[in-house]
TILUM-673434 format. One record per atom (N, C-alpha, C): atom name; z, x, y; residue number from 1. Coordinates in nm, 4 decimals, padded with zeros to 6 digits. Atoms other than C-alpha are relative to their C-alpha. Example, Ala and Ser with C-alpha at 12.3 -4.5 7.8 and 13.67 -1.06 7.14 Angstrom:
2
<at N	zz 00.0000	xx 00.0890	yy -00.1190	i 1> $
<at CA	zz 00.7800	xx 01.2300	yy -00.4500	i 1> $
<at C	zz 00.0000	xx 00.0900	yy 00.1200	i 1> $
<at N	zz -00.0060	xx -00.0820	yy -00.1190	i 2> $
<at CA	zz 00.7140	xx 01.3670	yy -00.1060	i 2> $
<at C	zz 00.0730	xx -00.0770	yy 00.1090	i 2> $
END
This chain:
64
<at N	zz -00.0737	xx -00.1206	yy 00.0337	i 1> $
<at CA	zz 11.6329	xx 08.6266	yy 11.6875	i 1> $
<at C	zz 00.0441	xx 00.0726	yy 00.1270	i 1> $
<at N	zz -00.0342	xx -00.0667	yy -00.1257	i 2> $
<at CA	zz 11.6299	xx 08.7609	yy 12.0440	i 2> $
<at C	zz 00.1280	xx -00.0588	yy 00.0575	i 2> $
<at N	zz -00.1209	xx 00.0638	yy -00.0527	i 3> $
<at CA	zz 11.8944	xx 08.5062	yy 12.1504	i 3> $
<at C	zz 00.1239	xx 00.0436	yy -00.0774	i 3> $
<at N	zz -00.1136	xx -00.0431	yy 00.0818	i 4> $
<at CA	zz 12.1187	xx 08.6109	yy 11.8617	i 4> $
<at C	zz 00.0458	xx 00.1407	yy 00.0359	i 4> $
<at N	zz -00.0324	xx -00.1399	yy -00.0301	i 5> $
<at CA	zz 12.1041	xx 08.9769	yy 11.9720	i 5> $
<at C	zz 00.0491	xx 00.0211	yy 00.1424	i 5> $
<at N	zz -00.0365	xx -00.0201	yy -00.1405	i 6> $
<at CA	zz 12.1714	xx 08.9220	yy 12.3436	i 6> $
<at C	zz 00.1480	xx 00.0331	yy 00.0143	i 6> $
<at N	zz -00.1369	xx -00.0406	yy -00.0271	i 7> $
<at CA	zz 12.4837	xx 09.1041	yy 12.4577	i 7> $
<at C	zz 00.0728	xx 00.0589	yy -00.1192	i 7> $
<at N	zz -00.0635	xx -00.0529	yy 00.1204	i 8> $
<at CA	zz 12.5474	xx 09.2492	yy 12.1134	i 8> $
<at C	zz -00.0727	xx 00.1246	yy -00.0479	i 8> $
<at N	zz 00.0627	xx -00.1128	yy 00.0681	i 9> $
<at CA	zz 12.4833	xx 09.5672	yy 11.9236	i 9> $
<at C	zz -00.0451	xx -00.0493	yy -00.1363	i 9> $
<at N	zz 00.0558	xx 00.0469	yy 00.1272	i 10> $
<at CA	zz 12.2564	xx 09.4918	yy 11.6302	i 10> $
<at C	zz -00.0692	xx 00.1150	yy -00.0712	i 10> $
<at N	zz 00.0724	xx -00.0956	yy 00.0828	i 11> $
<at CA	zz 12.1273	xx 09.7035	yy 11.3455	i 11> $
<at C	zz -00.1015	xx -00.0788	yy -00.0814	i 11> $
<at N	zz 00.1061	xx 00.0661	yy 00.0748	i 12> $
<at CA	zz 11.7952	xx 09.5967	yy 11.2011	i 12> $
<at C	zz -00.0697	xx 00.1062	yy -00.0843	i 12> $
<at N	zz 00.0701	xx -00.0912	yy 00.0901	i 13> $
<at CA	zz 11.6504	xx 09.7705	yy 10.8988	i 13> $
<at C	zz -00.1306	xx -00.0688	yy -00.0369	i 13> $
<at N	zz 00.1290	xx 00.0655	yy 00.0200	i 14> $
<at CA	zz 11.2805	xx 09.7056	yy 10.8648	i 14> $
<at C	zz -00.1039	xx 00.0961	yy -00.0545	i 14> $
<at N	zz 00.1178	xx -00.0743	yy 00.0447	i 15> $
<at CA	zz 10.9725	xx 09.8230	yy 10.6845	i 15> $
<at C	zz -00.1202	xx -00.0397	yy 00.0842	i 15> $
<at N	zz 00.1081	xx 00.0473	yy -00.0865	i 16> $
<at CA	zz 10.7440	xx 09.6120	yy 10.9027	i 16> $
<at C	zz 00.0368	xx 00.0379	yy 00.1435	i 16> $
<at N	zz -00.0361	xx -00.0563	yy -00.1297	i 17> $
<at CA	zz 10.7448	xx 09.8005	yy 11.2322	i 17> $
<at C	zz -00.0121	xx -00.0990	yy 00.1145	i 17> $
<at N	zz 00.0093	xx 00.1012	yy -00.1054	i 18> $
<at CA	zz 10.6435	xx 09.4965	yy 11.4379	i 18> $
<at C	zz 00.1342	xx -00.0708	yy 00.0198	i 18> $
<at N	zz -00.1318	xx 00.0621	yy -00.0076	i 19> $
<at CA	zz 10.9948	xx 09.3642	yy 11.3636	i 19> $
<at C	zz 00.0905	xx 00.0715	yy 00.0993	i 19> $
<at N	zz -00.0913	xx -00.0785	yy -00.0838	i 20> $
<at CA	zz 11.1624	xx 09.6450	yy 11.5596	i 20> $
<at C	zz -00.0626	xx 00.0469	yy 00.1307	i 20> $
<at N	zz 00.0760	xx -00.0462	yy -00.1165	i 21> $
<at CA	zz 10.9037	xx 09.6969	yy 11.8311	i 21> $
<at C	zz 00.0742	xx -00.0168	yy 00.1331	i 21> $
<at N	zz -00.0690	xx 00.0276	yy -00.1262	i 22> $
<at CA	zz 11.1226	xx 09.5447	yy 12.1072	i 22> $
<at C	zz 00.1418	xx 00.0557	yy 00.0064	i 22> $
<at N	zz -00.1352	xx -00.0564	yy 00.0018	i 23> $
<at CA	zz 11.4393	xx 09.7346	yy 12.0130	i 23> $
<at C	zz 00.0187	xx 00.1008	yy 00.1132	i 23> $
<at N	zz -00.0321	xx -00.0979	yy -00.1043	i 24> $
<at CA	zz 11.6123	xx 09.9405	yy 12.2829	i 24> $
<at C	zz -00.0110	xx 00.1420	yy -00.0532	i 24> $
<at N	zz 00.0083	xx -00.1324	yy 00.0618	i 25> $
<at CA	zz 11.6352	xx 10.2342	yy 12.0437	i 25> $
<at C	zz -00.0376	xx -00.0155	yy -00.1467	i 25> $
<at N	zz 00.0475	xx 00.0008	yy 00.1380	i 26> $
<at CA	zz 11.4566	xx 10.3001	yy 11.7163	i 26> $
<at C	zz 00.0349	xx 00.1346	yy -00.0619	i 26> $
<at N	zz -00.0291	xx -00.1216	yy 00.0752	i 27> $
<at CA	zz 11.5821	xx 10.5515	yy 11.4624	i 27> $
<at C	zz -00.0948	xx 00.0031	yy -00.1190	i 27> $
<at N	zz 00.0924	xx -00.0156	yy 00.1123	i 28> $
<at CA	zz 11.3230	xx 10.6791	yy 11.2149	i 28> $
<at C	zz 00.0689	xx 00.0895	yy -00.1020	i 28> $
<at N	zz -00.0710	xx -00.0719	yy 00.1054	i 29> $
<at CA	zz 11.4790	xx 10.7880	yy 10.8867	i 29> $
<at C	zz -00.0984	xx 00.0356	yy -00.1108	i 29> $
<at N	zz 00.0840	xx -00.0465	yy 00.1109	i 30> $
<at CA	zz 11.3006	xx 10.9944	yy 10.6231	i 30> $
<at C	zz 00.0851	xx 00.0916	yy -00.0864	i 30> $
<at N	zz -00.0802	xx -00.0822	yy 00.0903	i 31> $
<at CA	zz 11.4715	xx 11.1409	yy 10.3201	i 31> $
<at C	zz 00.1480	xx -00.0029	yy 00.0326	i 31> $
<at N	zz -00.1413	xx 00.0142	yy -00.0334	i 32> $
<at CA	zz 11.8085	xx 11.0112	yy 10.4416	i 32> $
<at C	zz 00.0415	xx 00.0655	yy 00.1306	i 32> $
<at N	zz -00.0302	xx -00.0671	yy -00.1271	i 33> $
<at CA	zz 11.7857	xx 11.1970	yy 10.7742	i 33> $
<at C	zz -00.0743	xx -00.0667	yy 00.1145	i 33> $
<at N	zz 00.0661	xx 00.0507	yy -00.1201	i 34> $
<at CA	zz 11.7102	xx 11.0769	yy 11.1241	i 34> $
<at C	zz -00.0964	xx 00.1082	yy 00.0470	i 34> $
<at N	zz 00.1003	xx -00.0993	yy -00.0400	i 35> $
<at CA	zz 11.3851	xx 11.2503	yy 11.2127	i 35> $
<at C	zz -00.0555	xx -00.0264	yy 00.1399	i 35> $
<at N	zz 00.0464	xx 00.0347	yy -00.1347	i 36> $
<at CA	zz 11.2992	xx 11.0661	yy 11.5361	i 36> $
<at C	zz 00.0859	xx -00.1125	yy 00.0540	i 36> $
<at N	zz -00.0698	xx 00.1112	yy -00.0644	i 37> $
<at CA	zz 11.4620	xx 10.8361	yy 11.7869	i 37> $
<at C	zz -00.0591	xx -00.0217	yy 00.1374	i 37> $
<at N	zz 00.0535	xx 00.0368	yy -00.1303	i 38> $
<at CA	zz 11.3490	xx 10.6536	yy 12.0954	i 38> $
<at C	zz -00.0414	xx -00.1457	yy -00.0013	i 38> $
<at N	zz 00.0512	xx 00.1366	yy 00.0008	i 39> $
<at CA	zz 11.1975	xx 10.3253	yy 12.2018	i 39> $
<at C	zz -00.1456	xx 00.0022	yy -00.0465	i 39> $
<at N	zz 00.1366	xx 00.0102	yy 00.0531	i 40> $
<at CA	zz 10.8592	xx 10.1998	yy 12.0821	i 40> $
<at C	zz -00.0991	xx 00.0751	yy 00.0885	i 40> $
<at N	zz 00.0948	xx -00.0632	yy -00.0930	i 41> $
<at CA	zz 10.6736	xx 10.3177	yy 12.3928	i 41> $
<at C	zz 00.0060	xx 00.1516	yy -00.0091	i 41> $
<at N	zz -00.0146	xx -00.1460	yy 00.0061	i 42> $
<at CA	zz 10.8145	xx 10.6713	yy 12.3778	i 42> $
<at C	zz -00.0479	xx 00.0568	yy -00.1337	i 42> $
<at N	zz 00.0420	xx -00.0479	yy 00.1318	i 43> $
<at CA	zz 10.7571	xx 10.7068	yy 12.0041	i 43> $
<at C	zz -00.1512	xx -00.0101	yy -00.0186	i 43> $
<at N	zz 00.1457	xx 00.0148	yy 00.0088	i 44> $
<at CA	zz 10.3983	xx 10.5847	yy 12.0415	i 44> $
<at C	zz -00.0725	xx 00.0979	yy 00.0920	i 44> $
<at N	zz 00.0634	xx -00.0901	yy -00.0969	i 45> $
<at CA	zz 10.3286	xx 10.8191	yy 12.3356	i 45> $
<at C	zz -00.0165	xx 00.1417	yy -00.0546	i 45> $
<at N	zz 00.0054	xx -00.1355	yy 00.0566	i 46> $
<at CA	zz 10.3893	xx 11.1331	yy 12.1287	i 46> $
<at C	zz -00.0626	xx -00.0058	yy -00.1396	i 46> $
<at N	zz 00.0527	xx -00.0075	yy 00.1366	i 47> $
<at CA	zz 10.2413	xx 11.2502	yy 11.7986	i 47> $
<at C	zz 00.1187	xx -00.0019	yy -00.0953	i 47> $
<at N	zz -00.1202	xx 00.0152	yy 00.0809	i 48> $
<at CA	zz 10.5246	xx 11.1129	yy 11.5857	i 48> $
<at C	zz -00.0324	xx -00.0621	yy -00.1354	i 48> $
<at N	zz 00.0082	xx 00.0646	yy 00.1307	i 49> $
<at CA	zz 10.5759	xx 11.0019	yy 11.2281	i 49> $
<at C	zz -00.0053	xx -00.1510	yy 00.0191	i 49> $
<at N	zz -00.0028	xx 00.1432	yy -00.0321	i 50> $
<at CA	zz 10.6559	xx 10.6552	yy 11.3704	i 50> $
<at C	zz -00.1382	xx -00.0484	yy 00.0424	i 50> $
<at N	zz 00.1331	xx 00.0390	yy -00.0488	i 51> $
<at CA	zz 10.3202	xx 10.6409	yy 11.5482	i 51> $
<at C	zz -00.1013	xx -00.0073	yy -00.1152	i 51> $
<at N	zz 00.0920	xx 00.0000	yy 00.1141	i 52> $
<at CA	zz 10.1307	xx 10.7335	yy 11.2326	i 52> $
<at C	zz 00.0275	xx -00.1187	yy -00.0931	i 52> $
<at N	zz -00.0352	xx 00.1162	yy 00.0819	i 53> $
<at CA	zz 10.3209	xx 10.4693	yy 11.0340	i 53> $
<at C	zz -00.0469	xx -00.1294	yy 00.0655	i 53> $
<at N	zz 00.0361	xx 00.1216	yy -00.0730	i 54> $
<at CA	zz 10.2614	xx 10.2072	yy 11.3030	i 54> $
<at C	zz -00.1506	xx -00.0238	yy -00.0073	i 54> $
<at N	zz 00.1455	xx 00.0135	yy 00.0064	i 55> $
<at CA	zz 09.8876	xx 10.2736	yy 11.3170	i 55> $
<at C	zz -00.0462	xx -00.0294	yy -00.1425	i 55> $
<at N	zz 00.0338	xx 00.0263	yy 00.1391	i 56> $
<at CA	zz 09.8727	xx 10.2774	yy 10.9373	i 56> $
<at C	zz 00.0235	xx -00.1454	yy -00.0378	i 56> $
<at N	zz -00.0276	xx 00.1404	yy 00.0283	i 57> $
<at CA	zz 10.0344	xx 09.9336	yy 10.9181	i 57> $
<at C	zz -00.0993	xx -00.0910	yy 00.0713	i 57> $
<at N	zz 00.0946	xx 00.0803	yy -00.0766	i 58> $
<at CA	zz 09.8058	xx 09.7965	yy 11.1885	i 58> $
<at C	zz -00.1371	xx 00.0012	yy -00.0673	i 58> $
<at N	zz 00.1301	xx -00.0117	yy 00.0672	i 59> $
<at CA	zz 09.4939	xx 09.9267	yy 11.0131	i 59> $
<at C	zz -00.0004	xx -00.0769	yy -00.1321	i 59> $
<at N	zz -00.0112	xx 00.0697	yy 00.1277	i 60> $
<at CA	zz 09.6144	xx 09.7883	yy 10.6819	i 60> $
<at C	zz -00.0070	xx -00.1513	yy 00.0212	i 60> $
<at N	zz 00.0023	xx 00.1432	yy -00.0306	i 61> $
<at CA	zz 09.6697	xx 09.4438	yy 10.8392	i 61> $
<at C	zz -00.1407	xx -00.0456	yy 00.0372	i 61> $
<at N	zz 00.1358	xx 00.0352	yy -00.0411	i 62> $
<at CA	zz 09.3192	xx 09.4483	yy 10.9871	i 62> $
<at C	zz -00.0941	xx -00.0079	yy -00.1206	i 62> $
<at N	zz 00.0846	xx -00.0006	yy 00.1190	i 63> $
<at CA	zz 09.1669	xx 09.5214	yy 10.6456	i 63> $
<at C	zz 00.0306	xx -00.1166	yy -00.0940	i 63> $
<at N	zz -00.0417	xx 00.1108	yy 00.0891	i 64> $
<at CA	zz 09.3589	xx 09.2390	yy 10.4756	i 64> $
<at C	zz -00.0623	xx -00.1311	yy 00.0393	i 64> $
END
């Protein structure tokens, strides 16, 4: 998938956050509005909705 995206603008819509982890920019949408934007590192560094979702998915995967 990385080779397909090289040199192109791509939009990826995902529920599994590991899918978009390497994106240059991530837009977090809630209720039809963009509530956060940034890359994975920046969104994880702050107390963000994205961070809470990411940790929630990780914890859920560990319990499965």
